[in-house]
C-alpha positions in Angstrom: -31.1 -30.1 23.5 -28.1 -31.1 25.4 -27.9 -33.6 28.3 -27.6 -30.7 30.8 -30.8 -29.0 29.5 -32.7 -32.2 29.7 -31.7 -32.7 33.2 -32.7 -29.4 34.3 -36.0 -29.6 32.4 -37.0 -32.9 33.7 -35.6 -32.4 37.4 -39.3 -32.1 38.9 -40.8 -34.9 37.0 -41.5 -38.4 38.3 -38.6 -40.8 38.0 -41.0 -43.5 37.0 -41.8 -41.8 33.5 -40.8 -44.0 30.4 -38.6 -42.4 27.7 -40.0 -42.7 24.3 -39.3 -41.4 20.7 -42.1 -40.8 18.0 -41.6 -43.1 15.0 -44.2 -42.3 12.3 -47.3 -43.2 13.9 -45.9 -45.0 16.7 -44.0 -44.3 20.0 -40.7 -46.5 20.3 -38.8 -47.0 23.6 -35.5 -45.7 24.6 -33.6 -48.6 26.2 -30.0 -47.5 25.9 -27.4 -44.6 25.4 -24.5 -44.5 23.3 -21.8 -41.8 23.0 -20.7 -40.8 19.5 -18.7 -37.8 18.1 -22.0 -35.9 17.4 -23.5 -36.6 21.0 -25.4 -39.0 22.9 -27.4 -41.4 20.7 -30.7 -42.6 22.1 -30.9 -46.3 21.4 -34.1 -47.9 20.6 -34.7 -51.8 20.6 -38.4 -52.7 20.3 -37.9 -56.0 22.1 -36.7 -54.2 25.4 -38.6 -52.2 27.8 -38.3 -48.5 27.6 -35.9 -46.8 30.2 -37.7 -44.7 32.9 -36.2 -41.4 33.8 -34.5 -42.6 36.8 -32.5 -45.2 34.7 -31.9 -42.8 32.1 -30.4 -40.2 34.4 -28.3 -42.9 36.1 -27.0 -44.2 32.7 -26.3 -40.5 31.5 -24.2 -39.6 34.6 -20.8 -40.7 32.9 -21.3 -38.6 29.8 -20.2 -35.1 29.2 -23.4 -33.0 30.0 -22.8 -30.5 27.0 -23.3 -33.4 24.6 -26.5 -33.1 22.5 -29.0 -35.8 22.7 -29.6 -37.4 19.4 -32.3 -39.8 18.0 -31.3 -43.3 16.6 -31.1 -41.6 13.1 -28.7 -38.7 14.3 -31.4 -35.9 14.6 -31.0 -33.6 17.5 -33.7 -33.8 20.2 -35.4 -30.2 20.5 -37.5 -30.9 23.6 -40.1 -33.3 25.1 -43.7 -33.5 26.3 -45.2 -35.4 29.1 -48.0 -37.7 28.1 -49.7 -40.1 30.5 -46.8 -42.1 32.0 -44.1 -41.2 29.4 -41.7 -38.3 28.2 -42.1 -38.1 24.5 -38.7 -36.7 23.1 -38.9 -34.7 19.9 
């Protein structure tokens, strides 16, 4: 999934939803973005709170919208689901 596809798919979702990634049996917060040659890497630091959708969209405005979204171990994000008050990327 590239940034443009994510923005289109999440356009009608509440801006307060937190962005999370699955990690084994746990969900970890996405709290930063970093551009690399392969795409936009979703940074996760468990000591910081998760970005909400509004902050994610603001932080991603400077990136090329055709770049792929990648997990912190360089795997491509294929989609997401909304559970409770969070967007779970997978």
